C-alpha positions in Angstrom: 87.8 125.9 102.0 87.2 126.6 105.7 85.3 123.3 106.1 88.3 121.3 105.0 90.6 123.2 107.5 88.1 122.8 110.3 87.9 119.0 109.6 91.7 118.8 109.7 91.9 117.6 106.1 95.4 117.8 104.7 96.0 119.1 101.2 98.8 118.8 98.7 99.9 121.6 96.4 97.9 120.2 93.5 94.7 120.2 95.6 95.4 123.8 96.6 95.8 124.7 92.9 92.5 123.0 92.0 90.7 124.7 94.9 91.8 128.1 93.3 90.1 127.1 90.0 87.2 129.4 89.0 84.8 126.4 89.3 85.0 127.0 93.1 84.1 130.7 92.8 80.3 130.1 92.7 79.7 126.3 92.6 76.2 125.2 91.6 74.3 123.8 94.6 73.0 120.3 93.9 72.7 116.9 95.4 74.7 114.1 93.8 74.5 110.4 94.2 78.0 109.1 94.1 78.9 105.5 93.2 82.3 103.8 93.3 83.7 101.5 90.6 87.0 100.0 90.0 88.7 100.1 86.6 88.2 96.3 86.4 84.4 96.7 87.1 84.2 99.1 84.2 85.5 96.3 81.9 89.3 96.6 82.0 91.0 93.6 83.6 94.4 94.9 82.8 93.8 98.6 83.4 93.2 101.4 80.9 93.9 105.1 80.2 91.6 107.6 81.9 89.9 108.5 78.6 88.9 104.8 78.0 87.9 104.4 81.7 85.7 107.5 81.6 84.1 106.5 78.2 83.3 103.0 79.6 81.7 104.6 82.7 79.6 106.9 80.5 78.6 103.8 78.4 77.4 102.2 81.6 75.2 105.2 82.4 77.5 106.9 84.9 78.5 110.6 84.7 81.7 112.4 85.6 81.6 114.4 88.8 81.8 118.2 88.7 85.3 119.3 89.7 83.9 120.7 93.0 82.8 117.3 94.1 86.3 116.4 95.5 86.2 118.5 98.7 82.6 117.5 99.5 83.4 113.8 99.0 86.4 114.1 101.3 84.2 115.6 104.0 81.4 113.0 103.5 83.9 110.1 103.7 86.0 111.1 106.8 85.6 107.4 108.0 87.5 106.1 104.9 89.7 103.2 105.7 93.4 103.9 106.2 95.6 103.2 103.2 97.7 100.0 103.4 100.9 102.1 102.9 102.0 105.7 103.4 103.6 106.4 100.0 102.1 109.8 99.0 103.7 110.2 95.6 105.2 107.5 93.5 104.2 108.2 89.9 101.3 105.7 90.2 97.8 105.7 91.6 98.3 105.5 95.4 96.9 102.5 97.2 93.7 103.1 99.1 92.8 106.2 97.1 89.5 107.0 95.5 89.8 109.2 92.5 87.0 111.6 91.8 86.2 111.1 88.1 85.9 114.6 86.6 86.7 116.4 83.4 90.2 117.8 83.6 90.0 121.6 84.2 92.8 122.2 81.8 94.5 120.6 78.8 97.9 121.4 80.2 99.5 118.2 81.5 101.3 120.2 84.2 98.0 121.4 85.6 96.3 118.9 88.0 93.7 116.7 86.4 91.5 116.2 89.5 91.2 115.1 93.1 91.6 111.9 95.0 90.8 111.2 98.6 92.9 109.0 100.9 93.6 108.4 104.6 97.2 107.9 105.6 98.2 107.2 109.2 94.8 108.2 110.4 94.9 111.6 108.6 92.4 112.5 105.9 93.8 113.8 102.7 92.4 115.7 99.7 95.0 115.5 97.1 95.2 116.7 93.5 97.0 114.6 90.9 98.6 115.0 87.5 99.1 112.6 84.7 99.2 112.6 80.9 96.7 111.0 78.5 98.8 107.8 78.2 98.8 107.0 82.0 97.2 103.6 82.6 94.9 103.2 85.6 95.4 99.8 87.3 92.4 97.5 87.4 92.0 97.8 91.2 91.9 101.6 91.0 88.7 103.0 92.7 86.9 105.9 91.1 83.8 107.9 92.1 81.2 108.7 89.5 77.7 110.4 89.6 74.7 108.1 89.3 72.3 110.2 87.3 68.8 110.9 88.7 67.1 108.8 86.0 69.2 105.7 87.1 68.7 106.3 90.8 65.1 105.2 90.8 66.1 102.0 89.1 68.9 101.3 91.5 68.8 99.7 94.9 72.2 101.4 95.7 72.6 103.0 99.1 75.9 104.6 100.1 79.1 103.9 98.2 80.3 100.8 96.5 78.6 98.8 93.8 75.2 100.2 92.7 
């Protein structure tokens, strides 16, 4: 995406793989209201697998983001706070990251599951990630979901954070 390059957004190889997915060939144009929740706010004080986290979010009236949301969220949140550390890959959810909750584009565990956004050393990243179905998200992990239009009118939410 030219917009990511123009904004000096850094990509990892998994993000590049996801950006080549057919979902990006002709993405549907629509406005989304994005809300952020931690795994703990979704009811898991000790963490949970992504399937349990996503099911809990749906039970709370939230929706998963379309895969194409990742790059747009990165561009919309260029002022995201710097991560407390610079570890980019450690087999765990990185600190300071916001994962974009979306359906995995493939059942292959070697194919990236989705995107996360993070700022490291003042540089904005859009990164793809891989994990298997047994991976446990920590309770402090932040995730972005869609607030459906029907819930928007009942919500006083503005911006990102708790709605």
